[in-house]
Structure formats: structure tokens, C-alpha cells
C-alpha positions as CSV (number, residue, x, y, z in Angstrom):
1,M,203.5,137.4,-140.5
2,E,200.6,137.2,-142.7
3,T,200.7,140.5,-143.9
4,A,204.0,139.3,-146.0
5,E,201.7,136.4,-147.1
6,A,198.7,138.1,-147.5
7,L,201.2,139.6,-150.8
8,S,202.4,136.2,-151.7
9,R,198.5,134.7,-152.5
10,G,198.1,136.2,-156.2
11,K,196.9,139.4,-157.4
12,D,193.6,139.5,-155.7
13,W,195.3,138.9,-152.5
14,E,198.0,141.6,-153.2
15,K,195.3,144.7,-154.2
16,T,193.5,143.8,-150.7
17,A,197.2,143.7,-148.8
18,R,198.4,146.8,-150.5
19,R,195.0,148.6,-150.1
20,A,195.2,147.8,-146.4
21,L,198.8,149.5,-146.1
22,V,198.2,152.3,-147.6
23,F,195.0,152.7,-145.7
24,A,197.1,151.5,-141.9
25,R,199.6,154.4,-143.0
26,A,196.6,157.0,-143.2
27,G,196.0,156.2,-139.7
28,N,199.8,155.1,-138.4
29,W,198.3,151.9,-137.8
30,D,200.8,149.5,-137.3
31,L,198.9,146.0,-138.7
32,E,201.7,143.7,-137.8
33,G,201.0,145.0,-133.8
34,A,197.4,144.0,-134.3
35,E,196.7,141.5,-132.6
36,G,194.8,142.4,-129.4
37,H,194.0,146.2,-129.5
38,E,191.1,147.6,-131.1
39,I,190.0,150.6,-133.7
40,T,187.3,152.2,-133.3
41,G,184.9,153.1,-135.9
42,R,185.1,157.0,-135.1
43,S,188.5,156.6,-135.7
44,L,188.5,154.7,-139.1
45,D,185.7,158.0,-140.1
46,A,188.6,160.1,-139.5
47,V,191.1,158.7,-141.7
48,R,189.0,158.4,-144.5
49,A,187.2,161.6,-144.5
50,R,191.0,163.3,-144.4
51,L,192.2,160.9,-147.3
52,L,188.6,162.0,-149.0
53,R,189.1,166.0,-148.0
54,D,193.1,166.8,-148.2
55,H,193.2,164.2,-151.7
56,G,190.7,164.2,-153.0
57,W,189.2,160.0,-153.2
58,K,186.2,159.3,-154.3
59,G,183.5,157.5,-151.2
60,S,183.8,154.3,-153.3
61,T,187.7,154.1,-153.8
62,A,188.4,155.2,-149.5
63,N,185.8,152.8,-148.9
64,R,187.8,149.8,-150.5
65,Y,190.9,151.1,-148.3
66,Q,189.0,150.6,-145.7
67,A,187.4,147.4,-145.9
68,A,190.6,145.7,-147.0
69,F,191.9,147.3,-144.1
70,C,189.5,146.5,-141.4
71,G,189.4,142.5,-142.9
72,L,193.1,142.0,-142.5
73,W,193.1,144.0,-139.5
74,R,190.2,141.5,-138.3
75,R,192.5,138.5,-139.7
76,L,195.7,139.1,-137.6
77,G,193.6,139.8,-134.2
78,G,192.5,142.9,-134.0
79,E,189.3,144.7,-132.9
80,V,187.1,146.4,-134.7
81,R,184.9,148.6,-131.7
82,G,181.6,150.0,-133.2
83,R,180.3,150.1,-136.3
84,C,181.7,152.1,-139.7
85,S,179.6,155.0,-140.9
86,W,179.6,153.8,-143.5
87,E,179.7,149.8,-143.1
88,P,176.3,147.6,-143.8
89,E,175.6,145.5,-141.4
90,S,175.8,143.0,-143.6
91,R,179.1,142.4,-144.5
92,R,179.7,141.8,-140.8
93,E,181.0,138.2,-140.6
94,L,179.0,135.0,-138.6
95,V,180.0,132.3,-136.4
96,P,178.0,128.8,-137.8
97,S,176.7,126.8,-135.5
98,P,177.5,123.0,-134.9
99,E,174.6,121.8,-136.5
100,E,175.4,124.6,-139.3
101,V,179.0,123.6,-139.9
102,E,177.5,120.0,-140.0
103,R,175.1,120.8,-142.4
104,L,178.1,122.7,-145.2
105,L,180.2,119.3,-144.2
106,S,177.7,117.4,-145.2
107,C,176.9,118.6,-148.4
108,N,178.4,118.5,-152.4
109,P,178.0,120.8,-154.7
110,P,177.5,119.7,-158.4
111,G,180.7,120.0,-160.7
112,L,183.6,120.0,-158.2
113,D,186.1,117.2,-157.9
114,A,185.3,115.0,-155.5
115,E,189.0,114.3,-154.6
116,I,189.3,118.1,-154.0
117,V,186.3,118.4,-152.5
118,G,187.1,115.9,-149.8
119,E,190.6,117.6,-149.1
120,T,188.9,120.4,-148.2
121,K,186.7,119.3,-146.4
122,D,189.5,117.5,-144.3
123,A,191.1,120.7,-143.5
124,L,187.7,122.2,-142.8
125,R,187.3,119.3,-139.8
126,M,191.1,120.6,-139.2
127,L,189.8,124.3,-138.7
128,Q,186.7,123.0,-136.5
129,G,187.9,121.1,-134.1
130,T,190.8,122.9,-133.3
131,G,190.8,126.6,-133.4
132,L,193.7,127.5,-135.5
133,R,194.3,129.8,-138.5
134,R,194.1,128.3,-141.7
135,G,197.3,129.5,-142.8
136,E,198.8,127.2,-139.5
137,V,196.6,124.3,-141.1
138,L,197.7,124.2,-144.2
139,G,201.0,124.7,-144.0
140,L,201.2,121.7,-141.6
141,T,203.5,118.9,-142.6
142,L,204.6,115.1,-141.7
143,Q,207.1,116.8,-139.2
144,D,205.4,118.9,-137.5
145,V,203.0,116.5,-135.9
146,V,204.5,113.5,-133.3
147,K,202.9,110.8,-131.2
148,T,203.5,110.8,-127.4
149,A,202.6,108.2,-125.0
150,E,199.3,110.8,-124.3
151,C,198.1,112.5,-127.4
152,L,199.5,113.3,-130.9
153,V,201.0,117.1,-130.4
154,V,201.6,119.4,-133.2
155,T,204.3,121.9,-133.3
156,L,202.9,125.3,-135.6
157,Q,205.7,126.6,-136.9
158,N,205.8,130.6,-138.3
159,T,202.7,131.5,-137.0
160,K,201.3,134.7,-136.7
161,T,202.7,135.9,-133.5
162,G,205.9,134.1,-134.4
163,V,206.9,132.4,-131.2
164,N,206.2,128.4,-131.9
165,R,204.2,126.6,-130.2
166,Q,203.2,123.3,-129.5
167,V,199.1,122.1,-130.0
168,P,197.9,118.7,-129.1
169,V,195.0,117.4,-131.4
170,P,191.5,116.5,-129.7
171,R,190.8,112.8,-129.5
172,A,187.7,113.3,-132.2
173,L,190.4,114.8,-134.8
174,E,192.9,111.7,-134.0
175,A,191.6,109.4,-137.0
176,L,191.8,112.4,-139.5
177,V,194.8,112.9,-138.7
178,L,196.6,109.2,-138.9
179,R,194.7,109.5,-142.3
180,K,196.5,112.2,-143.5
181,L,200.4,111.3,-141.9
182,S,199.4,107.8,-143.5
183,E,198.5,110.1,-147.2
184,A,201.6,112.2,-147.0
185,L,204.1,109.4,-145.9
186,Q,203.0,107.7,-148.9
187,R,202.9,111.2,-151.4
188,E,206.3,111.7,-149.9
189,I,208.0,107.9,-150.2
190,G,206.8,107.5,-153.6
191,P,207.3,105.3,-156.4
192,G,210.4,107.1,-157.2
193,G,211.8,107.8,-153.9
194,A,211.3,111.0,-151.8
195,R,210.5,114.1,-153.9
196,R,210.8,116.6,-151.0
197,P,213.3,116.2,-148.2
198,R,212.1,114.3,-145.6
199,G,209.4,115.5,-143.2
200,Q,208.1,118.6,-146.0
201,E,205.3,116.6,-147.6
202,K,201.9,118.6,-146.4
203,L,199.2,117.5,-144.8
204,F,196.5,119.2,-146.2
205,R,197.4,120.1,-149.9
206,V,194.1,122.4,-150.6
207,P,196.0,125.8,-152.0
208,P,193.9,128.9,-150.2
209,S,192.3,129.8,-152.9
210,T,190.6,126.3,-153.6
211,L,189.5,126.1,-150.2
212,S,188.3,129.5,-150.7
213,R,186.3,128.5,-153.5
214,V,185.2,125.5,-152.2
215,W,183.9,126.9,-149.3
216,R,181.5,129.2,-151.3
217,A,180.2,126.1,-153.5
218,L,179.5,124.1,-149.6
219,R,177.9,127.6,-148.4
220,E,175.3,128.1,-151.2
221,E,174.5,124.8,-151.2
222,A,173.9,124.6,-147.3
223,G,171.6,128.0,-147.9
224,L,174.2,129.8,-145.6
225,P,174.7,132.9,-145.3
226,E,177.5,134.7,-146.9
227,Q,178.7,136.5,-143.7
228,I,180.1,132.7,-142.4
229,V,183.7,131.8,-143.9
230,P,186.4,129.8,-143.0
231,H,188.0,132.2,-140.5
232,T,184.7,132.0,-138.6
233,L,185.3,128.3,-137.3
234,R,187.9,129.3,-135.7
235,H,185.9,132.0,-133.4
236,A,183.2,128.8,-133.4
237,R,185.5,127.1,-131.8
238,I,186.5,129.3,-129.2
239,T,183.6,130.2,-128.7
240,E,182.6,126.6,-127.9
241,L,185.6,126.2,-125.4
242,A,184.6,129.6,-123.5
243,E,181.4,127.8,-123.2
244,K,182.5,125.3,-121.7
245,G,184.3,127.2,-119.4
246,V,187.9,126.1,-120.5
247,P,190.4,129.5,-118.5
248,V,191.1,131.8,-120.5
249,P,195.6,131.3,-120.5
250,T,194.5,127.6,-121.8
251,V,192.5,129.0,-124.6
252,A,194.9,131.6,-125.6
253,A,197.6,129.3,-125.4
254,L,196.0,126.6,-127.2
255,V,194.6,128.7,-130.1
256,G,197.6,131.3,-130.4
257,H,196.4,134.1,-128.5
258,S,199.5,136.7,-127.3
259,S,196.9,138.8,-125.1
260,W,194.7,137.8,-123.2
261,K,192.1,140.3,-123.9
262,T,191.4,138.7,-127.2
263,T,190.9,135.8,-125.8
264,Q,188.6,137.8,-123.3
265,R,186.2,138.6,-125.4
266,Y,184.8,135.4,-126.6
267,Y,183.7,134.9,-122.7
268,H,181.9,138.1,-122.5
269,A,180.0,137.8,-126.3
270,S,179.5,133.9,-124.1
271,M,178.2,135.2,-121.0
272,A,175.7,137.4,-122.5
273,R,174.7,134.2,-124.7
274,L,174.0,132.6,-121.4
275,M,172.2,135.1,-119.5
276,E,169.9,135.8,-122.3
277,A,169.1,132.0,-122.2
278,A,168.7,132.5,-118.7
279,N,166.6,134.8,-118.7
280,A,164.0,133.6,-121.7
């Protein structure tokens, strides 16, 4: 599960995850069951006030713990309804447009290794085109991809819901995935034979910390706001599918939502945008 994964990503991630777990316990919320569930800003404020009043926390400390909890809750598929009293509007994630994503991916920030930037862009294009979670993309190995008569299919293992699922690769990404398969196979065989158990070589050699670092450089070079983060590529893809009229159950299966309620939020947002455009 991603909470456990977060605790293994280094000191910064460990600190954030532990803060989130402390705040979750204070509110009796189960992080592992976040997907498809909603928490109101008012209930978050109530827990924050109790920590200030009964436990002597400073406001800045409570803010950090609440921010860590909200971030992880949303990352795990939960929703925070309503704005928390302390949360500034600028902290909210923004969903980039296709044009903004292309502008970002066309950038070449100075001072970064070109190979690392290229590997990161490949992973980001996979995120953009599939709507998969970052951990799912970065965890893909040779054995997870199968070529059928119709298309390439990836099997996603140990996903957030605990259930493996198979997802077809969009035709627009087939050339990218085939290239990554070829590169991974060459690394696995190597000059001295297989370095890992057969099929275990990863397609994308990008640690999460490196992806985040390169993303920040690309975003700054493209002049995009800091609220646009890698995870918003997933939101952008789901929104795109919703606006194209793909049925809710189909989208939920593609992106791994365990509850249709989570997927339906994107349809409500898409309809609101369409109505706004129609009435413009």
C-alpha cells in the first residue's frame, strides 16, 4: 500500500507519512481506506482545534501535520470537501491542459543530465497517456507487458487497491513502450548475462525523487505554477476520458478506482466546464 511505500522513500517522505498517520489517528481516519471516501474541511478543522486545545500544539505544527494528512489522503484517492480554514488557495493542485503538458515536456532545463531528463520524460509521457499512478508506471517490469493480437497490455501488480489489473496501452504510446521494452531487455541480458531474475528489469529507470526533481525543473522552465505536480497528469487523463464520453465503469477499470464515486467526480467537473463553454 502507498502509506507503507511512502515510509520507504527516504527521510522527507518518512517525515511526511508519519505526520499524516499521527493526524489520521487523531481523527480516527483510516488512510488505507481513503479511496472513494470524503472528509470535510470542517471535520479537519475540528481535529486541528482539538490538538491545539487539548494537546498544546502550536498552530504551525498543526498546519504541517494537517497538510501532510490531506496530501496523503488525496494521493490515496480520498477527497477533501470544502476548504480548510487555514489552507490557502495557492496550495491546491491544478490540472494542466494538454498544451501545457506538451510545453513542459518540450523543455530542456540546463544543468541536468540529458539521459536522466530523457528517462523522466518517457515516464511522464506514460503517466500522461495512461492515467496510471506514478508508482505503477515506475514499477513496470519486462514481465508486466504482454503483446496480444490487438495491442500491448500491462499487468499492474500490488496496486493501491490490492487487486492486480490489466490495462491496454494506448496506440499512441505503443512505440514508446516497445522502445522501453527493448532497452530493458538489453540491460537485463547485459554483456555478462542476466543481472536480475528474468523479467524483473524495470522499464523506467527513474527513482521517485529524481522524477520529482526533474519535474520541478521542467515546470519552472515551462513557466507553469507549482500547483501542477506529476500526479495531476493522472487527473488530466481521467478528465480527458470523461470529456470524451467514455463510460464511468470503463474509466474506473482503466485507472484503478475501486469506487465509481471517485470516477464520477471527474464527470461532474467535466459537465460543469461544458455547460460554461455552452453558455459563453
